C-alpha positions in Angstrom: 0.0 0.0 0.0 2.9 2.3 0.8 4.3 1.8 -2.7 0.9 2.7 -4.3 0.7 5.9 -2.2 4.3 6.9 -3.1 4.0 6.2 -6.8 0.8 8.3 -7.0 2.6 11.1 -5.2 5.6 11.0 -7.5 3.6 10.4 -10.7 1.0 13.1 -10.2 2.1 16.7 -9.7 -0.9 17.8 -7.7 -0.9 17.7 -3.9 -4.4 16.1 -3.8 -3.6 13.2 -6.1 -4.8 10.6 -3.7 -8.2 12.2 -3.4 -8.6 11.6 -7.2 -8.1 7.9 -7.0 -10.0 7.0 -3.8 -13.5 5.8 -4.6 -16.2 7.2 -2.2 -17.8 4.4 -0.2 -20.2 4.4 2.7 -18.5 4.7 6.1 -19.6 1.3 7.3 -17.5 -0.6 4.7 -14.5 -2.5 6.0 -12.5 -2.1 2.8 -11.4 0.7 0.4 -11.2 1.0 -3.4 -8.7 2.9 -5.6 -9.5 3.7 -9.2 -6.4 3.9 -11.3 -7.3 4.7 -14.9 -9.9 2.0 -15.8 -8.9 -0.5 -13.1 -10.2 -0.8 -9.6 -8.1 -2.1 -6.7 -9.7 -3.2 -3.5 -7.7 -3.1 -0.3 -8.4 -4.5 3.1 -6.4 -3.9 6.3 -6.0 -7.2 8.2 -5.8 -7.7 11.9 -2.0 -8.0 11.5 -1.8 -4.5 10.0 -1.1 -5.8 6.6 -2.9 -4.9 3.4 -4.6 -7.4 1.1 -4.9 -6.0 -2.4 -7.0 -7.5 -5.3 -8.5 -6.3 -8.5 -12.2 -5.8 -8.6 -15.0 -4.5 -10.7 -17.8 -2.1 -9.7 -21.3 -3.7 -9.3 -24.7 -2.1 -8.9 -27.6 -3.4 -7.0 -31.2 -2.3 -7.3 -33.3 -2.5 -4.2 -37.1 -2.1 -4.1 -38.8 -1.5 -0.8 -42.1 -0.1 0.5 -42.8 2.1 3.5 
């Protein structure tokens, strides 16, 4: 994860480069997603303070409910 952060800082000249690649997710999710060009990388922080990275694709879910 450190390597990804450093590469984006070196590769992008703007100070807020990480804000551009983080995908906004609800606060109750236990993982994060980075969007780099057309690829999505999912990262999970484990109990041992290590990151697990994997490629992922966005999915949509339609929910119908009645009050």
